[in-house]
C-alpha positions as CSV (number, residue, x, y, z in Angstrom):
1,M,0.7,6.7,304.6
2,P,3.3,5.2,306.9
3,I,5.3,2.2,305.7
4,P,4.4,-0.9,307.6
5,K,7.2,-2.1,309.8
6,K,8.2,-5.7,310.2
7,T,7.9,-7.2,313.7
8,G,9.0,-10.3,315.6
9,L,11.0,-12.9,313.8
10,S,10.5,-11.3,310.4
11,R,12.1,-8.1,311.6
12,L,15.0,-10.0,313.2
13,T,15.6,-12.0,310.0
14,S,15.4,-8.8,307.9
15,S,17.8,-7.0,310.2
16,I,20.4,-9.9,310.0
17,N,20.1,-10.1,306.2
18,N,20.7,-6.3,305.9
19,S,23.6,-6.4,308.3
20,W,25.2,-9.3,306.4
21,A,24.6,-7.4,303.1
22,G,26.6,-4.5,304.6
23,I,29.5,-6.8,305.6
24,V,29.5,-8.4,302.1
25,N,29.4,-4.9,300.5
26,A,32.3,-3.8,302.6
27,V,34.4,-6.8,301.7
28,F,33.8,-6.3,298.0
29,T,34.1,-2.5,297.9
30,E,36.4,-1.3,300.7
31,D,40.2,-2.0,300.6
32,A,40.7,-0.9,304.2
33,F,38.0,-3.3,305.4
34,R,39.5,-6.2,303.4
35,Q,42.9,-5.5,304.8
36,L,41.6,-5.4,308.3
37,V,39.8,-8.7,307.8
38,V,43.0,-10.4,306.6
39,I,45.1,-8.9,309.4
40,N,42.5,-9.9,312.0
41,I,42.3,-13.5,310.7
42,V,46.0,-13.8,311.1
43,L,45.8,-12.2,314.6
44,L,43.0,-14.6,315.5
45,I,45.1,-17.6,314.5
46,I,48.0,-16.3,316.5
47,T,45.7,-15.6,319.5
48,L,44.5,-19.2,319.4
49,C,48.1,-20.5,319.4
50,L,49.4,-18.4,322.3
51,D,49.8,-19.7,325.8
52,I,47.7,-17.0,327.5
53,T,44.8,-16.8,329.9
54,K,41.2,-16.8,328.7
55,T,40.9,-13.2,329.7
56,E,43.9,-12.2,327.6
57,R,42.6,-14.2,324.7
58,L,39.2,-12.6,325.0
59,L,40.8,-9.1,325.0
60,L,42.8,-9.8,321.9
61,I,39.7,-11.2,320.1
62,M,37.6,-8.2,321.2
63,C,40.2,-5.8,319.8
64,S,39.9,-7.4,316.4
65,F,36.1,-7.1,316.4
66,I,36.2,-3.5,317.6
67,T,38.6,-2.5,314.8
68,L,36.3,-4.1,312.2
69,A,33.2,-2.5,313.7
70,V,34.8,1.0,313.8
71,E,35.9,0.6,310.2
72,L,32.4,-0.2,309.1
73,I,31.1,2.9,311.0
74,N,33.9,5.0,309.4
75,T,32.9,3.7,306.0
76,A,29.3,4.5,306.7
77,I,30.2,8.1,307.6
78,E,32.3,8.5,304.5
79,T,29.4,7.1,302.3
80,V,26.9,9.5,303.8
81,V,29.2,12.5,303.4
82,D,29.8,11.5,299.7
83,R,26.1,10.9,299.2
84,I,25.3,14.5,300.3
85,S,28.0,16.0,298.1
86,L,31.3,15.3,296.5
87,E,32.2,19.0,296.9
88,I,35.1,19.7,299.2
89,H,33.7,21.3,302.4
90,P,35.3,21.8,305.8
91,L,32.5,19.9,307.6
92,S,32.7,17.0,305.2
93,K,36.5,16.9,305.8
94,R,35.9,17.1,309.5
95,A,33.4,14.2,309.5
96,K,35.7,12.0,307.5
97,D,38.8,12.9,309.6
98,L,36.9,12.1,312.8
99,G,35.8,8.7,311.5
100,G,39.4,8.1,310.5
101,A,40.6,9.2,313.9
102,A,38.2,6.7,315.6
103,Q,39.8,4.0,313.5
104,L,43.3,5.1,314.5
105,V,42.3,5.0,318.1
106,T,41.2,1.4,317.8
107,V,44.3,0.4,316.0
108,V,46.5,2.0,318.6
109,M,44.4,0.3,321.4
110,T,44.9,-3.0,319.7
111,A,48.6,-2.6,319.4
112,I,48.9,-1.6,323.1
113,V,46.8,-4.6,324.2
114,W,48.9,-6.9,322.1
115,L,52.1,-5.4,323.6
116,V,50.8,-5.8,327.1
117,V,49.6,-9.3,326.7
118,L,52.8,-10.5,325.0
119,S,55.2,-8.7,327.5
């Protein structure tokens, strides 16, 4: 028997609650996510104090959110891999390395955008 799915406002509310639970879980269990939150809060404050255009400000803020989103996706990948097996396997390593590589790309992108905006 299929599980009845929520619809309308109930589905939206449930989805938001589940998403918020994921953020709270990441804050309490993931050092890397906490570090990124702190760094991005500092960068956000700096962004708001800089004399830059709205477009530049928006780019800097978007970079912060992208790094947080990719870290959440990377954590999800690592969690699923660990759920399947804690055994060391080349495909598990590959999945985790690719998630980490995605995060590295966003951090490098953020650094480049900051350098361009500040130069």
